[in-house]
Steps between C-alpha positions, in 0.01 A plus 500: 500500500146598594360289776196708598209263478232568241197380697240312301144444610408134547196544280555780253324828446610797299646775713606832358576851610232759435510750784832547673706765332823348624438200274425715198814702465865496577753775530768543238807557715680694231237757420268498798204458267224246528462244227222249457584134546294213368297352779562132555288246682700335776250253647278227375490548123730196451645695209783733613524844347138548406400868482209639699280590203488134396355373827133397533433604862544826698746520788643779715867466594603729784872533567662550840579866440141570395372328814738697720404833343141466620618597848295215646649255750247218442505294181120498490491879492781512243299277268185699555680823410630358172251241373144635474351152468635421850308607813622491861199610703517613862247425771499553875366313802488183290705259713787335309418696184646807674838325494474346154322699230321324213678538165288473185542512123235626256247538781478126573581323826844469664487122447437540125852628433794259502824630653842354416849553639766450230232319301408258783155484658478706818297385801213716621447642844337279762257785568160505334311828487166429671414853606326756282779622275622471142589135445248368753507121498840473330868448579783659306877521499669736745643748250710674765689191621776559242655850531558721200879500552511127416312538172652535155163552334133409530308372200122522489330285238156643429337194348353170615769234529348207689556274199871564540541536876206328659274629773462869588619659173154621391569874518868466416844430641747705704861382484752644748854461364765519771821697464788307342774764527818294554733748672374853558327609819266774620398638838188712510334685788177698475271670747158650454182598677155633420415868513299441818817383675431127523579187303873558545677246280865402514618271221852353488623289207823312449558314174830336402610259231776245554678320217545125534822466308458563129181299464244613753359757739301553816296817533388582856253759628424610854206733563360663811178699474358666812168678444303688763122493510277771361170617643225687316220416743224747570373583846278271701163667561361234733503500877779297656412459867231321694321821595529595136264759359215461746500850644127536420415141597402432138716187465872463451593629157147609411524833328283788613254645248765743382726204413753579773571262787588640839786334688415375847858397574747792508771272361322506161624852430866411551494156337741479198250477217737368234497158663501290182805425288403500132781491246810302418613240750828537680739263325859382526650258248834328464568325169794298365520397133760285322523429127773282352617310192806298410605387153616138474657330201174313444249767592407750769403474864278781628284587795361767726382551856260760640420560864304776669381559853234769547340619821194722467263664747153626412193585703137402526190678625540689827324334795330765714467496877121482466505189276449259788497187281852590382624687807314363804415716798673407826388537861627857524262602224778562252565302187787251501688746280368827649564703184441222249766346279612471139580133422803442279566224246868409482589278207822311443551402135788266418552430133759268345573349160795317347572370153765275352528409134717361226479593132704398199512524124543205265666491160172460311351834610321345796509633856398348829411671830443303822412690819358462848334790685373505857330784684285573800318787667412515871250760619473520881266717708578646843232723653599768751339785698183293510324257733280192505194663661344166597807432713437826690155366592654171611751681723231723649207262544661157485813571707375807693824689450537865593508765233874546547562127467279478192694776329827338604410145389313558175748474216491782246655294219474156343652281231209464259650229277668465165430429133763318292518425128768305315575424136747256344549483123714283272531613136656314210499700175641447151523715191590396146559708187396359162591785268212751518317282753576516872341238723498484879362225718522401860345379821437642845436340840363710785402453860285758680490503880276701732493507877309681774642501853276588793573789732528476876180425691459856626483625141179313415333352810160608638547500878154622607283264295431135581512202264137563400577854391326654802653796680610403850492852642276805503647654186656315210826642362682452172703182470853483370761770470328799345558624145623158378391197705758227466480188288350218706612136514201420281645732234833319490591310186793378297397432140688438177435417136704385202490637145665373184508678164611443142532762228608558142579849372591579138598810304525516121631772269264467208689779327725790595187701575274236654549319831258245644514318833289252689496310828302221659521393862343238722492533881376235739411583864444212738220689678274598210629342180658606173467786254640564151558845351637649180635825364546632146679828430634676193662822386528637148720786382283694258772754419844581638327729752174320577404157632184334619479230763241291674442200721224265612535267794311302755608503859421382847568570864489218750335571835776607733586305811378796704162504325456130561613483860507838676258516793453722804256725683585868510339833583408685181337840485217498250244755388195553720299610196489861621846618407669368815682185607424222747724223631419143393660169596540355151630152441692401187442125462687259275285312253542166673411639845189385691340841440560478124390138480184573697377734227660319205779737392653349181868421450702769328614451140729700276418835343506495119585793275506604136746777410488698176741777404581708195755775465715717279865600532595826325834670446389810308837670535840407635513464879121501535311178577124476553309186596124464537353171625133420557400198706204305629516248785196282569513298821253225586446346845702773669572411862351760730444536872131517584340768709410434860224237509283517811202322650283774350517309171271241658721196448461279810826312436695825471341637818590188698853488359566866584384448857729199538796696360440809715471731201225745410567466127693276263687553174621239253718478190287413197528476122232763478558761227577554134682820407600688186796738493566732208772755459766680299869551576693782333877536536728748327862601542704772330869587522635837392790737546406807705761773499820359645313213660268212414127468563304176525121528495282210602121478480304201622129453558258226594122514464318200641155399616378178660137392509348216699283346230344229717485376856382156600496251784521124517451210736299583807496869410334446162158587641621837627493819300861571391442860610470368856824303470707764317417845624506808277815596689671172404420571134603863532846399629561309176351761267563842650760522777800547270555797267340471158806661347863572583726733304870571548699772324867537595793712388857390567764765426872437535781752465852385585487440878138610545186291454147630558181295484149644506207261488125557493280213615126515444279268703155479344160485663404210722193427712474353849179394666385373838235240573208505259678738257159598363496875557720805531509460877693175460695575181774748425687564177847643554620746239814456294820647644836590347811451713827672411836345587837674475846348550828681434838328532851637465823305468729677747791270416537212263394268780267721709151614400253697709130541429204693638137483400137471589221262411157660472669836543172694481349299788208344313270268692186305411167672548385519860302197608125525567390135528565218748577748774548421865515700824331809357343753738496839664559541874486809722611553857275605789517863388377415154838556333561246221836325534461244224297503179601211276352333191689183602848360536539394135606822327592285199359169388664221696373244250686601184755770435702433181783735593432518873405816687824609662563808285836638388816301573841671497825307485877525455767241446860426414662207318861393492620275218811289547 
């Protein structure tokens, strides 16, 4: 008796296999040959056994073996290697974004893709990306919280599905299906590092299935991933010490006419010039996953649990000894930290979800599925190797402590607070077959929770400024723990909202060749109201080897809890208009805050979308499948994070509000842009015999382009020029910071005990800009790059397999960075000998790097099956 649960989505979509070769062929055990099997939809069609060519929407289905063969240890990177429509951009020195990368589909935002686990809505991360990176102003799901060893397959629906699933499914849907193996087990260990000798990664997996009698199973996964940091920072060309570069009395750091500074302090020549850390954060994650089902006489009980605990450490900007506002000078004439310091951001991410459900079939071809899902994500910040500079002033001038006592009593670390997000969902779903007509209907209840917890006083307090904002001592110093001042009591909140939804979804076989489907859904949010959306889709088999398909749908995305309520003041480094960066205390204010109310910031409402798609499915010869799908996604009232608004705009209310809040600029979440996204997806797979072995060839490509068609302001900002509210850089992030095209070509060859995979990944052009973005000084287009991955595995015994390989084996990196630089300069010693000549510390763009900038990664591993 088969008791492995066939998971059904609570609100159906059509999921089929188009990419993964392991779903396209099976081995004939008697002859060793490969034979084609008819591809069958396993999720959401409400009509079991439907073949892929009949389906009206495109989906990638990536099996566990295909994911493992990428050689990647992070699920986000696995997806990026296999699904060209998926992007997993890297950035550096971007606070929490260093620990949690934004994941996007079809070039849209991280929050415009819905993620499911076993067909159930997944909660997002509590973090919102407020720094200058891909996904700025959005929150997405932590794609790395569930390890690859726990996954049976990942399905990526490349079509709008908000009418079926509700909020977020504008770009598409990603469904992570957990392993349901009932008895077998696997232990896997891998180790790798980059060619420069850093980023050492140890990954340990344990997966085991346990039978529950004859009617059920529990599948358990334990994963430990320990990743070292990488560093691709350039050399600092600025003077570090108080005497600095004043050998000619021409001002500290002022270059001589020949462009070379002369060091007045002999320590400059021996200072370690690679004092930034720019690359991947150090990270250690422990994850535990359970998936279970049990067949009863009347139905089936099922459920899952996911838990992960991740600790990451990344760095900020180096604080020099001669930056007295950050590193105050003491009585002995030395800075508090005599050689400066590199502040570190330590994040603790705890992620949990659990699901319990009951499904059953009735005699009249009706099914019912009742489930409850709960999940939460906690994102805590601990700052180390830093200092609250204002407290140094208080110890020196207010308490008259000695230098030794100041250094002994000033804490170098602080708890900077925590973000928390929770989601609870109840689903009740029914399906009914009426001959050629399949109907599904159901309801959903949700509760969203969001919480901000303040850090300790030392993390945010200004000790050398009085209640009127006046400095109490001779020199004012930076308040709060540097690099990430803590959340203040005024930032604390505990908010929730309720959502209820109703839907009807139908699918009708008009004939053997023609399938039509439709869905309508109504969602009601207690904070902004209701919205209704629809979807129509159809596929038609023109010949035995050719089909056409298409869909039209409306969609929406509700403003996230983070967009409505996140608020803090942080140090952000923004363009100085001359190719460099300056620090700015920028406040992110919730829309019901005194600052927002003072200038009339309007309440957020939902984004609305219109999705159109048309495609063809071709099978010109046996074992060859080709799909081509064109799409257009129009989004109105897109929620965006404004640029930094300052008193220079001339608004008296804004000026007064900024002064009261202690911020030099303010940014707000606004329904402020309309966008149009157009693109084409191409996917092809081919299976063939090659000598004594078998060869699977997979080609997949995505070409996409997003244009901001309009920007606008409302409420108290309606009199301002939208160009002053949304900077050219804000628009550029949406339009240009992700590759215009992605192409993957892979070859998978198997011969008895040997399997070899070679994959070529092309990352197309993308453009990054700083500040005004209006000239070549502030804009840079990065050329397309092709990365080559190789993975070879050999089955030593029936139960032992070893593998070796390399990702990006030819050590490709993005073009060298020439904009947004910092710490550039040339310095010579007293004899005129140059000891540093640097264009800046950012060798590669820290803003956007689609495949990172770490270079070649070499790895080896072993698995034991039992």
